VOPA-94792 format. One line per field, with one value per residue (C-alpha): residue number from 0; residue in one letter; x, y, z. Coordinates in nm, 2 decimals. Each point is the difference from the previous one (the first is absolute). Example, Ala and Ser with C-alpha at 12.3 -4.5 7.8 and 13.67 -1.06 7.14 Angstrom:
# residues 2
num	(0; 1) $
residu	(A; S) $
X	(1.23; 0.14) $
Y	(-0.45; 0.34) $
Z	(0.78; -0.07) $
//
This chain:
# residues 286
num	(0; 1; 2; 3; 4; 5; 6; 7; 8; 9; 10; 11; 12; 13; 14; 15; 16; 17; 18; 19; 20; 21; 22; 23; 24; 25; 26; 27; 28; 29; 30; 31; 32; 33; 34; 35; 36; 37; 38; 39; 40; 41; 42; 43; 44; 45; 46; 47; 48; 49; 50; 51; 52; 53; 54; 55; 56; 57; 58; 59; 60; 61; 62; 63; 64; 65; 66; 67; 68; 69; 70; 71; 72; 73; 74; 75; 76; 77; 78; 79; 80; 81; 82; 83; 84; 85; 86; 87; 88; 89; 90; 91; 92; 93; 94; 95; 96; 97; 98; 99; 100; 101; 102; 103; 104; 105; 106; 107; 108; 109; 110; 111; 112; 113; 114; 115; 116; 117; 118; 119; 120; 121; 122; 123; 124; 125; 126; 127; 128; 129; 130; 131; 132; 133; 134; 135; 136; 137; 138; 139; 140; 141; 142; 143; 144; 145; 146; 147; 148; 149; 150; 151; 152; 153; 154; 155; 156; 157; 158; 159; 160; 161; 162; 163; 164; 165; 166; 167; 168; 169; 170; 171; 172; 173; 174; 175; 176; 177; 178; 179; 180; 181; 182; 183; 184; 185; 186; 187; 188; 189; 190; 191; 192; 193; 194; 195; 196; 197; 198; 199; 200; 201; 202; 203; 204; 205; 206; 207; 208; 209; 210; 211; 212; 213; 214; 215; 216; 217; 218; 219; 220; 221; 222; 223; 224; 225; 226; 227; 228; 229; 230; 231; 232; 233; 234; 235; 236; 237; 238; 239; 240; 241; 242; 243; 244; 245; 246; 247; 248; 249; 250; 251; 252; 253; 254; 255; 256; 257; 258; 259; 260; 261; 262; 263; 264; 265; 266; 267; 268; 269; 270; 271; 272; 273; 274; 275; 276; 277; 278; 279; 280; 281; 282; 283; 284; 285) $
residu	(X; X; X; X; X; X; X; X; X; X; X; X; X; X; X; X; X; X; X; X; X; X; X; X; X; X; X; X; X; X; X; X; X; X; X; X; X; X; X; X; X; X; X; X; X; X; X; X; X; X; X; X; X; X; X; X; X; X; X; X; X; X; X; X; X; X; X; X; X; X; X; X; X; X; X; X; X; X; X; X; X; X; X; X; X; X; X; X; X; X; X; X; X; X; X; X; X; X; X; X; X; X; X; X; X; X; X; X; X; X; X; X; X; X; X; X; X; X; X; X; X; X; X; X; X; X; X; X; X; X; X; X; X; X; X; X; X; X; X; X; X; X; X; X; X; X; X; X; X; X; X; X; X; X; X; X; X; X; X; X; X; X; X; X; X; X; X; X; X; X; X; X; X; X; X; X; X; X; X; X; X; X; X; X; X; X; X; X; X; X; X; X; X; X; X; X; X; X; X; X; X; X; X; X; X; X; X; X; X; X; X; X; X; X; X; X; X; X; X; X; X; X; X; X; X; X; X; X; X; X; X; X; X; X; X; X; X; X; X; X; X; X; X; X; X; X; X; X; X; X; X; X; X; X; X; X; X; X; X; X; X; X; X; X; X; X; X; X; X; X; X; X; X; X; X; X; X; X; X; X; X; X; X; X; X; X) $
X	(0.48; -0.21; 0.18; -0.16; 0.21; -0.14; 0.22; -0.02; 0.23; 0.05; 0.13; -0.14; -0.16; 0.04; -0.26; 0.03; -0.25; 0.23; 0.34; 0.15; 0.00; -0.06; -0.32; -0.24; -0.33; -0.29; -0.30; -0.10; -0.32; -0.10; 0.24; -0.27; -0.17; -0.10; -0.35; -0.21; -0.28; -0.28; -0.23; -0.33; -0.34; -0.35; -0.26; -0.37; -0.18; 0.32; 0.12; 0.33; 0.24; 0.26; 0.37; 0.14; 0.36; 0.24; 0.31; 0.26; -0.02; 0.30; 0.16; 0.04; 0.29; 0.06; 0.33; 0.06; 0.36; 0.19; 0.32; 0.25; 0.35; 0.23; -0.08; -0.36; -0.13; 0.24; -0.08; -0.37; 0.05; 0.21; -0.27; -0.28; 0.20; 0.04; -0.35; -0.18; 0.09; -0.11; 0.22; 0.02; -0.07; 0.20; -0.13; 0.23; 0.01; 0.36; -0.11; 0.11; -0.20; -0.13; -0.13; 0.04; -0.25; -0.05; -0.28; 0.01; -0.15; -0.12; -0.15; 0.08; -0.13; 0.20; -0.15; 0.22; 0.23; -0.11; 0.29; 0.06; 0.27; 0.13; 0.07; 0.19; -0.28; -0.26; -0.29; -0.06; -0.29; 0.01; -0.28; 0.07; -0.22; 0.10; -0.17; 0.09; -0.12; 0.20; 0.32; 0.29; 0.31; 0.29; 0.20; -0.11; 0.00; 0.20; -0.06; 0.24; -0.21; 0.23; 0.35; 0.29; 0.03; 0.35; 0.00; 0.37; 0.13; 0.33; 0.12; -0.18; 0.03; -0.05; -0.24; -0.15; -0.27; 0.16; -0.32; -0.37; -0.23; -0.31; -0.28; -0.25; -0.03; -0.26; -0.08; -0.18; -0.22; -0.03; -0.19; -0.37; -0.07; 0.11; 0.32; 0.13; 0.36; 0.29; 0.17; 0.36; 0.18; 0.38; 0.14; 0.37; 0.04; -0.08; -0.23; -0.05; -0.38; -0.30; -0.11; -0.34; 0.02; -0.29; -0.06; -0.29; -0.16; -0.12; -0.21; -0.22; 0.05; 0.10; 0.31; 0.20; 0.18; 0.21; 0.25; 0.35; 0.35; 0.24; 0.35; 0.24; -0.06; -0.36; -0.25; -0.36; -0.27; -0.36; -0.13; -0.36; -0.07; 0.10; -0.16; 0.31; 0.29; 0.34; 0.35; 0.32; 0.13; -0.32; -0.22; -0.37; -0.09; -0.36; -0.10; 0.19; -0.26; -0.21; -0.36; -0.13; 0.20; -0.18; 0.24; -0.29; -0.08; 0.34; 0.03; 0.10; -0.30; 0.02; 0.19; 0.19; 0.07; 0.20; 0.18; 0.16; 0.19; 0.11; 0.26; 0.05; 0.36; 0.11; -0.07; 0.37; 0.07; -0.28; -0.06; -0.36; -0.13; -0.35; 0.00; -0.29; -0.11; -0.26; -0.29; -0.16; -0.32; 0.17; 0.35; 0.01; 0.28; -0.21) $
Y	(-2.27; 0.29; 0.29; 0.30; 0.31; 0.29; 0.31; 0.35; 0.26; -0.22; -0.30; -0.31; -0.33; -0.31; -0.28; -0.33; -0.25; -0.30; -0.13; 0.05; 0.37; 0.20; 0.15; -0.24; 0.09; -0.18; 0.16; 0.27; 0.18; 0.29; -0.06; -0.08; 0.23; 0.36; 0.06; 0.27; 0.21; 0.11; 0.30; -0.07; 0.17; -0.14; 0.19; -0.01; -0.21; -0.16; -0.35; -0.07; 0.28; 0.23; -0.04; 0.35; -0.07; -0.24; 0.04; -0.24; -0.01; -0.01; -0.34; -0.18; -0.25; -0.25; -0.18; -0.25; -0.13; -0.23; 0.15; -0.25; -0.03; 0.15; 0.36; -0.03; 0.26; 0.27; -0.10; 0.03; 0.35; 0.10; -0.14; 0.18; 0.33; -0.04; -0.13; 0.26; 0.28; 0.06; -0.16; -0.20; -0.38; -0.18; -0.34; -0.23; -0.36; -0.14; -0.28; 0.02; 0.26; 0.13; 0.36; 0.27; 0.27; 0.26; 0.18; 0.30; -0.05; 0.32; -0.15; -0.30; -0.18; -0.26; -0.21; -0.13; -0.29; -0.34; -0.17; -0.37; -0.24; 0.21; 0.31; -0.17; 0.03; 0.28; 0.03; 0.36; 0.13; 0.34; 0.17; 0.26; 0.25; 0.10; 0.33; -0.09; -0.36; -0.08; -0.19; 0.13; -0.13; -0.01; 0.23; 0.30; -0.02; 0.27; 0.06; 0.25; 0.24; 0.27; -0.12; -0.02; -0.33; -0.09; -0.11; -0.03; -0.34; -0.11; 0.01; 0.32; 0.23; 0.38; 0.17; -0.19; 0.06; -0.07; 0.03; 0.09; 0.14; -0.19; 0.21; -0.27; -0.35; -0.25; -0.07; -0.33; -0.01; -0.37; 0.04; -0.01; 0.37; 0.34; 0.14; 0.35; 0.04; 0.24; 0.16; 0.09; 0.25; 0.05; 0.30; -0.02; 0.35; 0.35; 0.24; 0.37; 0.01; -0.21; -0.29; -0.17; -0.37; -0.22; -0.37; -0.17; -0.34; -0.05; -0.30; 0.20; 0.35; 0.14; 0.23; 0.21; 0.31; 0.26; 0.28; -0.03; 0.15; -0.29; -0.01; -0.29; -0.27; 0.11; -0.29; 0.09; -0.25; -0.01; -0.18; -0.11; -0.20; 0.30; 0.26; 0.22; 0.12; 0.01; 0.12; -0.13; 0.36; 0.21; -0.24; 0.00; 0.18; -0.12; 0.36; -0.04; -0.25; 0.13; 0.10; -0.29; -0.26; -0.23; -0.24; -0.23; -0.07; -0.14; -0.38; -0.32; -0.21; -0.38; -0.12; 0.21; 0.37; 0.21; 0.28; 0.29; 0.31; 0.33; 0.22; 0.29; 0.11; -0.23; -0.30; -0.08; 0.03; -0.20; -0.35; -0.09; -0.32; -0.12; -0.17; -0.21; -0.31; -0.25; -0.05; -0.35; -0.12; -0.26; -0.10; -0.30; -0.15; -0.16) $
Z	(0.65; 0.11; 0.17; 0.16; 0.09; 0.19; -0.01; 0.14; 0.16; 0.31; -0.19; -0.17; 0.10; -0.22; 0.02; -0.18; -0.14; 0.02; 0.10; 0.35; 0.10; 0.31; -0.12; -0.18; -0.16; 0.17; -0.16; -0.25; -0.09; -0.23; -0.28; -0.26; -0.25; 0.07; 0.13; -0.16; 0.14; -0.24; 0.00; -0.17; -0.04; -0.02; -0.22; 0.06; -0.25; -0.14; 0.05; 0.16; 0.08; -0.16; 0.10; 0.04; 0.11; 0.16; 0.21; 0.14; 0.38; 0.24; 0.04; 0.34; 0.03; 0.28; 0.06; 0.27; 0.07; 0.23; 0.14; 0.14; 0.12; 0.27; 0.10; -0.11; 0.25; -0.14; -0.35; 0.06; 0.14; -0.31; -0.24; 0.18; -0.02; -0.38; -0.07; 0.21; -0.25; -0.35; -0.27; -0.31; -0.02; -0.27; -0.12; -0.21; -0.12; -0.03; -0.23; -0.37; -0.18; 0.34; 0.01; 0.26; 0.10; 0.27; 0.18; 0.23; 0.35; 0.18; 0.32; 0.22; 0.31; 0.19; 0.27; 0.28; -0.10; 0.12; 0.19; -0.06; 0.13; 0.29; -0.21; -0.27; -0.26; -0.05; -0.23; -0.12; -0.21; -0.18; -0.18; -0.27; -0.18; -0.35; -0.11; -0.36; -0.04; -0.32; 0.01; -0.21; -0.16; 0.25; -0.23; -0.22; -0.38; -0.17; -0.38; -0.18; -0.21; -0.13; -0.06; -0.25; -0.20; -0.12; -0.37; -0.04; -0.11; -0.14; -0.27; -0.12; -0.29; -0.01; 0.00; 0.29; 0.26; 0.34; 0.20; 0.00; 0.26; 0.11; 0.13; 0.10; 0.13; 0.10; 0.37; 0.06; 0.31; 0.06; 0.33; 0.09; 0.02; -0.14; 0.17; 0.05; -0.11; 0.08; -0.30; 0.08; -0.23; 0.03; -0.18; -0.12; -0.13; 0.11; -0.18; 0.05; -0.05; 0.10; -0.21; -0.02; 0.10; -0.10; 0.08; -0.17; 0.03; -0.36; 0.11; 0.24; -0.15; 0.33; 0.03; 0.24; -0.10; 0.19; -0.05; 0.13; -0.04; 0.03; 0.13; -0.05; 0.27; 0.08; 0.05; -0.03; 0.11; -0.09; 0.30; -0.10; 0.33; 0.21; -0.24; -0.01; -0.23; 0.16; -0.09; 0.16; -0.01; 0.08; 0.20; -0.06; -0.33; -0.05; -0.08; -0.33; -0.13; -0.29; 0.07; -0.21; 0.19; 0.25; 0.16; 0.11; -0.36; -0.09; 0.06; -0.17; -0.09; 0.00; -0.31; -0.25; 0.07; -0.25; 0.19; -0.19; 0.11; -0.15; 0.18; -0.25; -0.05; 0.28; -0.21; -0.05; 0.37; 0.18; 0.11; 0.09; 0.18; 0.09; 0.34; 0.12; 0.19; -0.11; 0.23; 0.06; 0.15; 0.21; 0.12; -0.25; 0.21; 0.28) $
//
């Protein structure tokens, strides 16, 4: 069964595609593939044209629902309050093997509800605009990059290697477009001097490096989507990025991406994760 959930700071609204529920989905539009806008040039004396670039245009979604049951007028007011503000729309399929995705809605328009059956039933239509037209997985994907791997098994004989350090891992982007990750680095020991931290995507050749003096418990985030470097202790520290670092160049291309990290003398006291969300051309649920 199809379930839509719209959620923001005011609450959430659940809409159902089947069964017997207070808010039933009546009609949907705009959940198909992303639309693209192309820029092209025509040259004198040449056949056809030259395509220069393309971009995904904002997505418009339309959802119509029937609201029924006692207290319908109050419920309609509550729904309008929630849907009138920006928020995230979650789309899920409860059938076996069903998938769940989400999309952020930045604008909305809600016509007046149509009353039916003496106020007991109302039909409500909401129109959303999504600045980023791609659907995402409902939950982020987190890949450990720099971590300790326990090798101990029993029985064992000495000398023995109780653990090893892995400094790279593979992140698979299974979506329809490149994505911008967040790299989270948690330090578990304190150093007295600055260390150079470098994260590299060997698949694309792009890297991010910065200088930092860690203390135990610090969490540093390389936030590629927001174009900033932050520390849980110091706040924004984007100025610590190296001169040859361009955050806009670091992304996960479709398919296999090998992500590696070096953290200098902090290598025995750091845990690094690559956090991202796959992007899709369509909801693939509806």
